[in-house]
C-alpha positions in Angstrom: -28.4 -8.6 -61.0 -25.0 -9.4 -59.4 -22.0 -8.0 -61.2 -18.6 -9.5 -60.5 -15.4 -7.8 -61.7 -11.8 -8.6 -61.0 -9.5 -5.6 -60.6 -5.8 -5.5 -59.8 -6.3 -1.9 -58.6 -9.5 0.1 -58.3 -9.3 3.8 -57.9 -12.5 5.7 -57.2 -12.3 9.5 -57.6 -15.6 10.2 -55.8 -17.8 8.2 -53.5 -18.2 4.4 -53.6 -21.8 3.3 -52.8 -22.7 -0.3 -52.1 -26.4 -0.6 -51.8 -29.1 -3.2 -52.0 -31.2 -5.2 -49.5 -28.3 -6.7 -47.6 -25.2 -4.9 -49.0 -21.9 -6.6 -48.2 -18.2 -5.8 -49.1 -15.9 -8.8 -48.9 -12.1 -8.3 -48.8 -10.2 -11.5 -49.5 -10.9 -14.8 -51.2 -10.4 -17.2 -48.3 -6.7 -17.7 -49.0 -3.9 -17.6 -46.5 -3.1 -13.9 -46.8 -3.5 -10.8 -44.8 -6.3 -8.4 -45.8 -6.7 -4.8 -44.8 -8.2 -1.3 -45.5 -5.7 1.5 -45.2 -6.6 5.1 -44.4 -3.9 7.2 -46.1 -3.3 10.2 -43.9 -1.1 13.2 -44.3 1.0 12.6 -41.3 -0.1 9.2 -40.0 -1.7 6.2 -41.8 -4.2 3.9 -40.0 -5.4 0.4 -41.0 -8.0 -2.1 -40.1 -7.2 -5.6 -41.2 -6.9 -9.4 -40.7 -3.6 -10.9 -39.6 -4.3 -14.3 -41.2 -1.4 -16.1 -39.7 -2.6 -15.4 -36.1 -6.4 -15.1 -37.0 -6.5 -11.7 -35.3 -8.4 -8.6 -36.4 -6.3 -5.5 -35.8 -6.8 -1.8 -35.8 -3.3 -0.2 -35.9 -1.0 2.6 -37.1 0.7 2.4 -40.4 -0.2 0.7 -43.7 1.0 -2.9 -43.0 -1.1 -5.4 -41.0 0.7 -6.2 -37.7 2.7 -3.1 -37.3 1.9 -0.9 -34.3 -1.4 -2.6 -33.3 -3.7 -0.5 -31.2 -6.6 -2.9 -30.7 -6.7 -6.6 -31.6 -9.6 -9.2 -31.5 -8.9 -12.9 -31.6 -11.1 -15.9 -32.4 -12.0 -16.3 -28.7 -13.5 -12.7 -28.8 -10.7 -11.5 -26.5 -9.8 -7.9 -27.0 -6.3 -6.7 -26.4 -5.0 -3.1 -26.3 -1.2 -3.6 -26.4 1.1 -0.8 -25.2 -1.8 1.7 -25.3 -4.3 3.3 -22.9 -8.1 3.5 -23.0 -10.0 6.7 -22.1 -13.8 6.6 -21.8 -15.2 10.1 -21.6 -18.7 11.2 -20.8 -20.3 14.6 -20.2 -23.0 13.3 -17.8 -23.3 11.0 -14.8 -23.9 7.7 -16.6 -21.7 4.7 -16.0 -18.6 4.7 -18.2 -17.6 1.1 -17.6 -19.9 -1.8 -16.7 -18.8 -5.3 -16.0 -21.9 -7.5 -16.3 -22.2 -11.2 -15.7 -25.4 -13.1 -16.7 -24.1 -16.4 -15.3 -26.7 -18.2 -13.3 -24.5 -20.5 -11.2 -23.2 -19.8 -7.7 -19.6 -19.1 -8.7 -17.9 -15.7 -9.0 -18.9 -13.1 -11.6 -18.3 -10.5 -12.8 -14.5 -10.5 -12.4 -12.1 -7.5 -12.5 -8.5 -8.7 -12.7 -5.3 -6.7 -12.4 -2.4 -9.1 -13.4 1.3 -8.1 -13.4 2.8 -10.9 -15.5 6.4 -10.3 -14.8 9.1 -12.5 -16.2 11.3 -11.8 -13.1 9.1 -11.2 -10.1 10.9 -10.0 -6.9 10.3 -8.9 -3.4 8.8 -5.4 -3.0 7.6 -5.3 -6.7 4.6 -3.1 -7.1 1.5 -5.0 -8.3 -0.9 -2.3 -9.3 -2.5 1.0 -8.4 -6.0 2.5 -8.5 -6.1 6.3 -8.6 -9.0 8.6 -7.8 -8.2 12.0 -9.4 -10.1 15.3 -9.1 -9.4 19.0 -9.3 -9.0 21.6 -6.6 -10.3 25.2 -6.8 -7.1 26.2 -8.6 -7.8 24.0 -11.5 -5.0 21.5 -10.5 -5.3 17.8 -10.9 -5.1 16.1 -7.5 -4.6 12.4 -6.6 -7.2 12.4 -3.9 -7.3 8.7 -3.2 -4.8 5.9 -4.0 -4.9 2.2 -3.6 -1.4 0.7 -3.8 -0.5 -3.0 -3.8 2.9 -4.7 -3.5 4.6 -8.1 -3.5 6.3 -8.3 -0.1 7.7 -11.8 -0.6 7.8 -13.5 -4.0 9.2 -16.8 -2.7 7.3 -19.9 -3.8 5.4 -21.2 -0.8 6.0 -18.1 1.3 4.3 -15.5 -0.8 3.4 -12.2 1.0 1.6 -9.1 -0.1 0.4 -5.7 1.1 -2.3 -3.2 0.3 -2.1 0.5 1.3 -4.8 3.2 1.2 -3.9 6.8 0.9 -6.2 9.9 1.1 -5.7 13.6 1.2 -5.8 15.5 4.5 -4.8 19.1 5.3 -3.3 19.6 1.8 -1.2 16.4 1.5 -1.6 12.7 0.8 -1.7 10.7 4.0 -1.2 6.9 4.6 -4.5 5.9 6.2 -4.6 2.0 6.2 -1.7 -0.5 5.7 -2.7 -4.1 5.3 0.8 -5.6 5.7 2.0 -9.2 5.7 2.2 -9.4 9.5 0.0 -6.6 10.8 -2.8 -4.1 10.0 -1.7 -0.5 10.7 -3.8 2.7 10.8 -2.2 6.1 10.4 1.4 4.7 9.7 2.5 8.3 8.8 1.8 9.5 12.4 -0.6 12.2 11.3 -3.0 14.1 13.6 -5.9 11.9 12.4 -8.2 10.3 15.0 -9.4 6.7 14.9 -13.0 6.1 15.9 -15.3 3.1 16.0 -19.1 3.8 16.2 -21.5 1.3 17.7 -25.3 1.2 17.5 -25.7 3.5 20.4 -22.3 5.3 20.9 -20.6 7.5 18.4 -17.3 7.0 20.3 -17.3 3.4 21.2 -13.6 3.2 20.6 -11.7 6.5 20.1 -8.0 7.0 19.6 -7.2 10.7 19.8 -4.0 11.1 17.8 -3.5 14.7 18.9 -3.3 13.8 22.6 -2.1 10.2 22.2 -5.0 9.0 24.4 -7.4 6.1 24.0 -11.1 6.2 25.0 -13.8 3.6 25.4 -17.2 5.3 25.2 -15.9 8.8 24.9 -13.3 11.2 23.4 -10.6 10.5 26.0 -9.2 13.1 28.5 -6.7 10.6 30.0 -4.2 8.1 28.6 -6.9 5.4 28.9 -10.4 6.7 29.5 -13.4 4.5 30.0 -16.9 6.1 30.2 -20.0 4.2 31.1 -23.2 5.7 29.6 -25.5 4.0 32.1 -26.5 4.9 35.6 -26.7 3.1 38.9 -24.5 0.4 40.4 -23.2 -1.1 37.2 -20.2 -3.1 35.9 -18.0 -0.9 33.7 -15.1 -3.4 33.0 -14.6 -7.1 33.6 -11.6 -9.3 34.1 -12.5 -13.0 33.7 -10.4 -16.0 34.8 -11.3 -19.1 32.7 -9.9 -21.4 35.4 -12.4 -22.2 38.2 -10.3 -23.8 41.0 -9.8 -22.4 44.5 -7.2 -19.7 44.5 -7.5 -18.9 40.8 -8.2 -15.3 39.9 -8.1 -12.4 37.5 -5.8 -9.6 38.5 -4.8 -6.2 37.2 -1.0 -5.7 37.4 0.9 -2.5 37.7 4.4 -2.5 36.2 7.3 -0.1 35.8 9.2 0.3 32.5 11.0 -3.0 32.8 10.0 -6.6 33.7 11.8 -6.4 37.0 9.6 -3.5 38.2 6.4 -5.2 39.2 4.7 -2.6 41.4 1.7 -4.6 42.5 -1.8 -5.9 41.6 -5.4 -5.9 42.6 -8.1 -8.4 41.6 -10.6 -11.0 42.5 -10.0 -14.7 43.3 -11.9 -17.9 43.7 -12.6 -19.2 47.2 -15.2 -21.9 46.6 -18.5 -22.5 44.9 -20.1 -19.1 44.2 -17.7 -17.4 46.6 -15.0 -14.9 45.8 -12.6 -12.5 47.4 -10.4 -9.6 46.7 -6.6 -9.4 47.0 -4.2 -6.4 46.8 -0.5 -7.1 46.4 2.7 -5.1 46.4 5.8 -6.1 44.5 9.3 -6.5 45.9 11.5 -7.4 43.0 9.2 -10.0 41.5 9.0 -10.3 37.7 5.7 -12.1 37.6 2.6 -12.0 39.8 2.6 -14.4 42.8 0.3 -14.9 45.8 3.3 -14.2 48.1 3.0 -10.6 47.1 -0.5 -10.3 48.7 -0.7 -7.7 51.4 -4.4 -7.4 51.9 -7.2 -10.0 51.5 -11.0 -9.6 51.7 -12.9 -12.8 51.7 -16.6 -13.5 50.9 -17.6 -13.0 54.5 -16.2 -9.5 54.6 -13.2 -10.5 56.7 -10.2 -8.4 56.0 -6.6 -9.7 56.4 -3.5 -7.6 56.4 -0.4 -9.6 55.5 -2.4 -12.8 55.5 -4.4 -14.5 52.8 -6.7 -16.4 55.2 -8.4 -13.8 57.4 -10.4 -15.5 60.1 -12.1 -12.5 61.5 -13.4 -9.1 60.5 -9.9 -7.6 60.8 -7.1 -10.0 61.0 -3.4 -9.1 60.9 -0.5 -11.5 60.2 2.9 -11.4 61.8 5.6 -9.0 60.6 
């Protein structure tokens, strides 16, 4: 039989057992008041309770509901950990945090959100970081990998941001990739770390050797710009294409000095007519841009060679000095 007793205070010197088929302990009478259970510790009290004014269930420090909350759960089932941290520890290789969405539509899910809700956002504010820590063989905690994000420009309508990736190399943390507002940079810290792009059939399809400051296509370079063709026979290694298709148009490789006024010369192919082309070699004389007047040798589609003329009429034609 049910027994109901009203107590102003109830002190139990031993254990309190609530048994039965569906035992239940109810704290509160439905009135507009906070309710709680306090754990009276020697140095620190803890409580679990209901903040009735906000309809929030709280686990916190102290003996009064609402003081120093550690975890709170609201009526929307949202969980908040204010001014605290959460550590999930496991001694095996199981997942410690799983975000699972059972949504069946085509929209996003699950969602992992890092939100810096600043009352005064400003340029260059840090947004968030993701750290990957481990230990070295001297039992030291090492920040092996870091993802770092920043607000570059907080202006409304002109927002800009950046993401940087750092890893450890040769005993120190190195800046590997910078996704900046106006550019993407690899190896911003100028470390001796090569950049390599592997294709389906070539391990060195693109290779930047940072130690020698050389660039290779198809190989680890041995010159400032080194192109290696893996095939054999009479084959095309590089191609310059002119989109225009009118007579005289062409695609040329220019040779310059260290200023715009030092145009050394050019070599390239040009359009003569339908399915016909030729080759021109030019030498600069103070020009700042390529011009046909620089041409000193011309080879047309018939094999005619012109020196100081762009219209050779015979096998070996020379223009006037």
